[in-house]
ZASESE-445746 format. One line per field, with one value per residue: residue in three letters; y, z, x of N, C-alpha, C, CB in turn. Coordinates in nm, 3 decimals. Last residue first. Glycine has a CB too. Example, Ala and Ser with C-alpha at 12.3 -4.5 7.8 and 13.67 -1.06 7.14 Angstrom:
tornu	c(SER;ALA) .
n_north	c(-0.225;-0.569) .
n_up	c(0.708;0.780) .
n_east	c(1.285;1.319) .
ca_north	c(-0.106;-0.450) .
ca_up	c(0.714;0.780) .
ca_east	c(1.367;1.230) .
c_north	c(0.003;-0.330) .
c_up	c(0.787;0.780) .
c_east	c(1.290;1.320) .
cb_north	c(-0.060;-0.447) .
cb_up	c(0.572;0.905) .
cb_east	c(1.408;1.131) .
This chain:
tornu	c(TYR;VAL;TRP;GLY;ARG;LYS;GLU;VAL;LYS;THR;ASP;PHE;VAL;SER;ASN;ASN;VAL;ILE;ARG;GLN;PHE;LYS;ASN;ILE;GLY;ARG;ILE;GLU;ASN;GLY;TYR;GLU;ASN;ARG;PHE;SER;LYS;ASP;ILE;LYS;ARG;THR;LYS;THR;HIS;GLN;THR;VAL;PRO;THR;THR;LYS;ASN;THR;LYS;GLN;ALA;TYR;GLY;GLY;SER;SER;LEU;LEU;TYR;SER;LYS;THR;GLU;GLY;SER;PRO;LYS;LYS;GLY;SER;VAL;MET;TYR;HIS;THR;GLY;ARG;TRP;GLU;ARG;GLN;HIS;ILE;GLN;SER;PHE;GLY;GLU;GLU;LYS;LEU;GLY;GLN;ALA;PHE;ARG;ASN;ILE;ALA;ARG;GLY;GLN;PRO;THR;GLU;ILE;ASN;ARG;ILE;LYS;GLN;ILE;PHE;ASN;VAL;PRO;LYS;THR;ALA;ILE;LYS;MET) .
n_north	c(-1.480;-1.637;-1.470;-1.388;-1.235;-1.209;-0.999;-0.914;-0.696;-0.546;-0.318;-0.043;0.232;0.542;0.733;0.605;0.318;0.152;-0.146;-0.227;-0.458;-0.497;-0.710;-0.761;-0.944;-1.022;-0.951;-0.814;-0.652;-0.447;-0.503;-0.517;-0.640;-0.529;-0.560;-0.375;-0.308;-0.127;-0.071;0.075;0.149;0.276;0.438;0.597;0.815;0.846;0.566;0.534;0.667;0.510;0.556;0.402;0.386;0.187;0.135;-0.060;-0.095;-0.209;-0.311;-0.292;-0.030;0.118;0.318;0.311;0.514;0.571;0.748;0.821;0.990;1.228;1.356;1.474;1.245;1.259;1.074;1.004;0.822;0.749;0.553;0.405;0.428;0.549;0.557;0.754;1.087;1.184;1.382;1.441;1.593;1.712;1.479;1.236;1.144;0.988;1.167;1.187;0.933;0.948;1.146;1.007;0.809;0.973;1.101;0.878;0.819;1.044;1.005;0.781;0.888;1.252;1.492;1.525;1.652;1.924;1.925;1.862;2.091;2.279;2.176;1.959;1.764;1.883;1.681;1.617;1.495;1.341;1.422;1.238) .
n_up	c(-7.657;-7.632;-7.585;-7.239;-7.042;-6.804;-6.575;-6.417;-6.195;-6.090;-5.864;-5.882;-6.076;-5.908;-5.733;-5.479;-5.613;-5.741;-5.873;-6.126;-6.317;-6.610;-6.789;-7.135;-7.389;-7.681;-7.780;-7.695;-7.928;-8.106;-8.371;-8.459;-8.158;-7.931;-7.671;-7.385;-7.092;-6.806;-6.537;-6.232;-5.983;-5.656;-5.463;-5.204;-5.042;-4.891;-5.005;-5.238;-5.520;-5.824;-6.170;-6.470;-6.801;-7.063;-7.402;-7.670;-8.022;-8.272;-8.614;-8.875;-8.923;-8.599;-8.322;-7.999;-7.728;-7.382;-7.082;-6.751;-6.443;-6.310;-6.231;-6.463;-6.734;-7.080;-7.391;-7.739;-8.031;-8.329;-8.626;-8.918;-9.168;-9.074;-8.781;-8.661;-8.598;-8.310;-8.077;-7.739;-7.472;-7.213;-7.028;-6.937;-6.874;-7.050;-7.252;-7.370;-7.480;-7.671;-7.836;-7.936;-8.084;-8.281;-8.400;-8.515;-8.710;-8.870;-8.959;-9.122;-9.326;-9.351;-9.277;-9.005;-8.915;-8.920;-8.696;-8.498;-8.506;-8.399;-8.135;-8.070;-8.001;-8.076;-8.238;-8.298;-8.533;-8.432;-8.505;-8.569) .
n_east	c(-3.979;-4.294;-4.604;-4.674;-4.412;-4.144;-3.995;-3.693;-3.534;-3.233;-3.065;-2.981;-2.918;-2.893;-2.997;-2.974;-3.104;-3.377;-3.479;-3.711;-3.879;-4.048;-4.246;-4.320;-4.507;-4.703;-4.957;-5.270;-5.479;-5.526;-5.534;-5.273;-5.107;-4.846;-4.628;-4.526;-4.353;-4.320;-4.124;-4.110;-3.881;-3.845;-3.588;-3.398;-3.357;-3.590;-3.790;-3.954;-4.129;-4.177;-4.226;-4.308;-4.355;-4.470;-4.510;-4.628;-4.641;-4.874;-4.919;-4.836;-4.760;-4.693;-4.598;-4.529;-4.609;-4.547;-4.566;-4.448;-4.486;-4.474;-4.703;-4.800;-4.720;-4.652;-4.634;-4.571;-4.551;-4.375;-4.400;-4.260;-4.152;-3.857;-3.781;-4.013;-4.115;-4.304;-4.494;-4.609;-4.769;-4.799;-5.001;-5.246;-5.499;-5.633;-5.691;-5.436;-5.411;-5.619;-5.514;-5.293;-5.424;-5.548;-5.325;-5.199;-5.390;-5.362;-5.100;-5.132;-5.299;-5.282;-5.408;-5.421;-5.193;-5.259;-5.428;-5.242;-5.081;-5.263;-5.304;-5.019;-4.797;-4.470;-4.228;-3.893;-3.666;-3.370;-3.033;-2.748) .
ca_north	c(-1.400;-1.632;-1.549;-1.404;-1.291;-1.215;-1.102;-0.913;-0.823;-0.552;-0.451;-0.137;0.107;0.436;0.755;0.725;0.373;0.260;-0.076;-0.184;-0.390;-0.484;-0.616;-0.781;-0.828;-1.054;-1.067;-0.829;-0.772;-0.412;-0.503;-0.402;-0.642;-0.561;-0.555;-0.475;-0.303;-0.227;-0.048;-0.035;0.185;0.163;0.436;0.481;0.780;0.965;0.649;0.447;0.685;0.532;0.554;0.461;0.398;0.273;0.133;0.035;-0.131;-0.106;-0.306;-0.424;-0.082;0.069;0.276;0.302;0.419;0.588;0.642;0.842;0.869;1.176;1.271;1.559;1.294;1.255;1.173;0.988;0.920;0.738;0.680;0.394;0.424;0.541;0.460;0.654;0.977;1.190;1.279;1.469;1.486;1.717;1.606;1.269;1.244;0.919;1.121;1.304;0.975;0.849;1.172;1.128;0.769;0.885;1.180;0.953;0.722;1.021;1.119;0.772;0.784;1.118;1.469;1.476;1.505;1.872;1.962;1.770;1.963;2.296;2.190;2.066;1.737;1.873;1.789;1.587;1.605;1.322;1.434;1.309) .
ca_up	c(-7.750;-7.592;-7.670;-7.379;-7.058;-6.941;-6.590;-6.542;-6.207;-6.187;-5.918;-5.790;-6.073;-5.982;-5.878;-5.513;-5.492;-5.767;-5.747;-6.091;-6.188;-6.556;-6.678;-7.019;-7.309;-7.580;-7.833;-7.661;-7.846;-7.966;-8.302;-8.504;-8.301;-7.964;-7.816;-7.446;-7.238;-6.869;-6.681;-6.304;-6.116;-5.745;-5.531;-5.286;-5.135;-4.949;-4.900;-5.120;-5.414;-5.695;-6.060;-6.348;-6.705;-6.951;-7.292;-7.565;-7.895;-8.196;-8.475;-8.824;-8.998;-8.731;-8.416;-8.125;-7.826;-7.522;-7.163;-6.896;-6.521;-6.366;-6.130;-6.366;-6.629;-6.944;-7.301;-7.596;-7.960;-8.183;-8.556;-8.777;-9.158;-9.194;-8.884;-8.609;-8.693;-8.395;-8.181;-7.855;-7.572;-7.286;-7.095;-6.978;-6.786;-6.934;-7.169;-7.305;-7.375;-7.564;-7.765;-7.856;-7.968;-8.195;-8.333;-8.410;-8.603;-8.805;-8.875;-9.004;-9.235;-9.377;-9.418;-9.072;-8.913;-9.020;-8.828;-8.523;-8.549;-8.536;-8.230;-8.035;-8.064;-7.981;-8.250;-8.212;-8.495;-8.493;-8.413;-8.629) .
ca_east	c(-3.897;-4.153;-4.516;-4.713;-4.546;-4.193;-4.098;-3.770;-3.606;-3.342;-3.094;-2.917;-2.994;-2.825;-3.008;-2.894;-3.044;-3.282;-3.460;-3.577;-3.881;-3.914;-4.246;-4.234;-4.471;-4.603;-4.887;-5.128;-5.455;-5.503;-5.663;-5.353;-5.139;-4.985;-4.635;-4.612;-4.348;-4.408;-4.130;-4.174;-3.929;-3.865;-3.717;-3.433;-3.250;-3.527;-3.730;-3.968;-4.030;-4.239;-4.130;-4.363;-4.246;-4.507;-4.414;-4.661;-4.578;-4.804;-4.960;-4.873;-4.876;-4.653;-4.702;-4.456;-4.659;-4.510;-4.624;-4.446;-4.513;-4.350;-4.636;-4.730;-4.810;-4.599;-4.690;-4.544;-4.630;-4.381;-4.414;-4.299;-4.298;-3.939;-3.740;-3.920;-4.100;-4.186;-4.484;-4.523;-4.777;-4.672;-4.982;-5.110;-5.437;-5.575;-5.802;-5.495;-5.319;-5.625;-5.639;-5.272;-5.344;-5.628;-5.426;-5.130;-5.364;-5.491;-5.131;-5.045;-5.350;-5.228;-5.379;-5.542;-5.196;-5.164;-5.482;-5.353;-5.025;-5.210;-5.416;-5.112;-4.927;-4.581;-4.326;-4.006;-3.754;-3.501;-3.145;-2.858) .
c_north	c(-1.487;-1.558;-1.530;-1.494;-1.301;-1.275;-1.095;-1.029;-0.813;-0.691;-0.444;-0.281;0.006;0.308;0.657;0.745;0.486;0.317;0.024;-0.116;-0.355;-0.401;-0.615;-0.675;-0.864;-0.926;-1.115;-0.959;-0.788;-0.530;-0.469;-0.394;-0.525;-0.562;-0.608;-0.451;-0.411;-0.206;-0.162;0.008;0.061;0.213;0.311;0.499;0.662;0.929;0.768;0.521;0.594;0.552;0.590;0.444;0.471;0.269;0.234;0.022;-0.021;-0.165;-0.194;-0.425;-0.216;0.013;0.230;0.240;0.426;0.479;0.673;0.722;0.904;1.050;1.215;1.478;1.385;1.312;1.155;1.103;0.898;0.854;0.656;0.533;0.408;0.545;0.446;0.552;0.884;1.070;1.296;1.353;1.529;1.605;1.601;1.405;1.279;1.016;1.049;1.264;1.093;0.884;1.074;1.163;0.890;0.847;1.096;1.036;0.790;0.920;1.103;0.886;0.769;1.015;1.327;1.438;1.449;1.720;1.908;1.798;1.862;2.164;2.199;2.076;1.840;1.851;1.773;1.706;1.555;1.430;1.419;1.307) .
c_up	c(-7.832;-7.698;-7.625;-7.455;-7.207;-6.944;-6.732;-6.542;-6.331;-6.187;-6.005;-5.834;-5.989;-5.969;-5.962;-5.664;-5.534;-5.634;-5.770;-5.955;-6.151;-6.427;-6.622;-6.914;-7.197;-7.503;-7.732;-7.715;-7.820;-7.875;-8.154;-8.436;-8.334;-8.114;-7.857;-7.596;-7.292;-7.020;-6.741;-6.450;-6.179;-5.876;-5.617;-5.348;-5.226;-5.058;-4.968;-4.997;-5.295;-5.589;-5.931;-6.234;-6.583;-6.850;-7.187;-7.454;-7.796;-8.070;-8.403;-8.680;-8.942;-8.800;-8.546;-8.225;-7.949;-7.605;-7.309;-6.966;-6.670;-6.447;-6.180;-6.258;-6.535;-6.849;-7.161;-7.517;-7.812;-8.127;-8.407;-8.715;-9.014;-9.170;-8.997;-8.718;-8.640;-8.487;-8.254;-7.953;-7.696;-7.390;-7.163;-7.046;-6.822;-6.841;-7.044;-7.211;-7.297;-7.448;-7.650;-7.777;-7.878;-8.069;-8.238;-8.331;-8.486;-8.691;-8.803;-8.906;-9.108;-9.284;-9.450;-9.218;-8.989;-9.030;-8.938;-8.659;-8.577;-8.589;-8.375;-8.143;-8.011;-8.055;-8.143;-8.216;-8.413;-8.442;-8.489;-8.531) .
c_east	c(-3.806;-4.075;-4.372;-4.617;-4.578;-4.333;-4.151;-3.869;-3.695;-3.403;-3.219;-2.940;-2.917;-2.907;-2.927;-2.884;-2.951;-3.236;-3.349;-3.579;-3.738;-3.925;-4.105;-4.267;-4.375;-4.572;-4.783;-5.072;-5.305;-5.481;-5.649;-5.489;-5.230;-5.007;-4.771;-4.616;-4.439;-4.401;-4.211;-4.185;-3.990;-3.922;-3.725;-3.571;-3.285;-3.426;-3.666;-3.914;-4.059;-4.131;-4.202;-4.264;-4.300;-4.393;-4.459;-4.558;-4.609;-4.741;-4.887;-4.920;-4.923;-4.776;-4.641;-4.552;-4.570;-4.572;-4.592;-4.508;-4.513;-4.368;-4.504;-4.657;-4.732;-4.704;-4.635;-4.604;-4.604;-4.463;-4.426;-4.304;-4.348;-4.088;-3.840;-3.894;-3.992;-4.183;-4.352;-4.528;-4.699;-4.666;-4.845;-5.110;-5.295;-5.503;-5.752;-5.608;-5.376;-5.533;-5.656;-5.397;-5.317;-5.551;-5.511;-5.231;-5.294;-5.476;-5.264;-5.077;-5.266;-5.292;-5.332;-5.515;-5.315;-5.171;-5.391;-5.416;-5.135;-5.155;-5.366;-5.219;-5.025;-4.712;-4.432;-4.100;-3.872;-3.593;-3.276;-2.976) .
cb_north	c(-1.297;-1.775;-1.510;-1.269;-1.204;-1.297;-1.082;-0.921;-0.855;-0.514;-0.555;-0.117;0.052;0.414;0.894;0.713;0.262;0.372;-0.175;-0.090;-0.478;-0.417;-0.654;-0.775;-0.764;-1.115;-1.035;-0.822;-0.900;-0.334;-0.638;-0.408;-0.776;-0.461;-0.638;-0.472;-0.321;-0.215;-0.039;-0.070;0.243;0.057;0.564;0.352;0.748;1.045;0.568;0.311;0.832;0.414;0.651;0.395;0.473;0.228;0.165;0.011;-0.151;0.008;-0.439;-0.515;-0.097;-0.040;0.391;0.218;0.447;0.587;0.628;0.866;0.805;1.151;1.157;1.653;1.176;1.335;1.166;0.980;0.908;0.737;0.759;0.302;0.312;0.418;0.325;0.584;1.029;1.195;1.287;1.496;1.454;1.706;1.728;1.161;1.195;0.811;1.030;1.404;1.013;0.712;1.162;1.246;0.706;0.758;1.249;1.045;0.603;0.971;1.245;0.776;0.650;1.117;1.566;1.582;1.456;1.915;2.116;1.782;1.907;2.404;2.314;2.201;1.589;2.001;1.790;1.554;1.679;1.180;1.569;1.246) .
cb_up	c(-7.673;-7.570;-7.818;-7.448;-6.985;-7.031;-6.485;-6.665;-6.077;-6.328;-5.804;-5.647;-6.217;-5.931;-5.911;-5.452;-5.410;-5.856;-5.628;-6.199;-6.078;-6.660;-6.568;-7.060;-7.251;-7.645;-7.969;-7.509;-7.915;-7.917;-8.317;-8.652;-8.340;-7.897;-7.882;-7.386;-7.290;-6.817;-6.746;-6.244;-6.205;-5.682;-5.617;-5.202;-5.059;-4.840;-4.814;-5.141;-5.368;-5.657;-6.087;-6.311;-6.767;-6.886;-7.343;-7.511;-7.911;-8.160;-8.405;-8.837;-9.145;-8.719;-8.442;-8.112;-7.863;-7.539;-7.139;-6.945;-6.480;-6.258;-6.090;-6.300;-6.551;-6.933;-7.299;-7.571;-7.994;-8.122;-8.608;-8.699;-9.242;-9.268;-8.821;-8.481;-8.836;-8.312;-8.280;-7.810;-7.609;-7.188;-6.994;-7.073;-6.648;-6.981;-7.249;-7.410;-7.435;-7.618;-7.862;-7.947;-8.014;-8.271;-8.435;-8.470;-8.655;-8.908;-8.958;-9.046;-9.308;-9.360;-9.464;-9.066;-8.769;-8.985;-8.842;-8.411;-8.444;-8.538;-8.195;-8.018;-8.035;-7.894;-8.390;-8.066;-8.620;-8.462;-8.337;-8.765) .
cb_east	c(-3.814;-4.095;-4.532;-4.720;-4.653;-4.097;-4.215;-3.677;-3.691;-3.292;-3.112;-2.970;-3.020;-2.678;-2.965;-2.753;-2.967;-3.345;-3.426;-3.521;-3.948;-3.816;-4.352;-4.083;-4.595;-4.474;-4.820;-5.109;-5.512;-5.616;-5.731;-5.373;-5.206;-5.081;-4.519;-4.755;-4.201;-4.557;-3.986;-4.315;-3.815;-3.958;-3.738;-3.429;-3.126;-3.459;-3.625;-3.893;-4.027;-4.332;-4.012;-4.499;-4.123;-4.641;-4.270;-4.805;-4.423;-4.901;-4.935;-4.759;-4.841;-4.541;-4.800;-4.324;-4.809;-4.358;-4.779;-4.302;-4.648;-4.252;-4.728;-4.829;-4.875;-4.467;-4.842;-4.393;-4.784;-4.239;-4.536;-4.199;-4.352;-3.907;-3.717;-3.976;-4.064;-4.058;-4.603;-4.377;-4.926;-4.552;-4.993;-5.054;-5.441;-5.480;-5.893;-5.546;-5.183;-5.589;-5.759;-5.231;-5.211;-5.670;-5.516;-5.021;-5.279;-5.595;-5.134;-4.896;-5.355;-5.074;-5.274;-5.652;-5.200;-5.020;-5.498;-5.459;-4.928;-5.098;-5.499;-5.038;-4.977;-4.590;-4.391;-3.960;-3.804;-3.558;-3.140;-2.897) .
């Protein structure tokens, strides 16, 4: 089953005003827009959770998973090193409703010919 993804355009922002979850989506979408992200989309995620994501022209992506108890943030940034290799940094953090980080990980991947060659993970905050 495919989950419906909707672009957060002017019409969708008007529709979002009707619910508290929609107003939160609008705030996070505005924050993504101010950081230079475009192609901002939203979708429902497991009942009361919602996801908002955006993409920069450079290929960097950022996603927020919103819930009543806080939100999770994931940033995916790829940097070319040579013609056949690049590095990818994935930053995942879990935050409470006030925006304070509870725990997070940084994942560094070396990609050779579009295949993950090795991965290094650094954990921070509360232990999983």
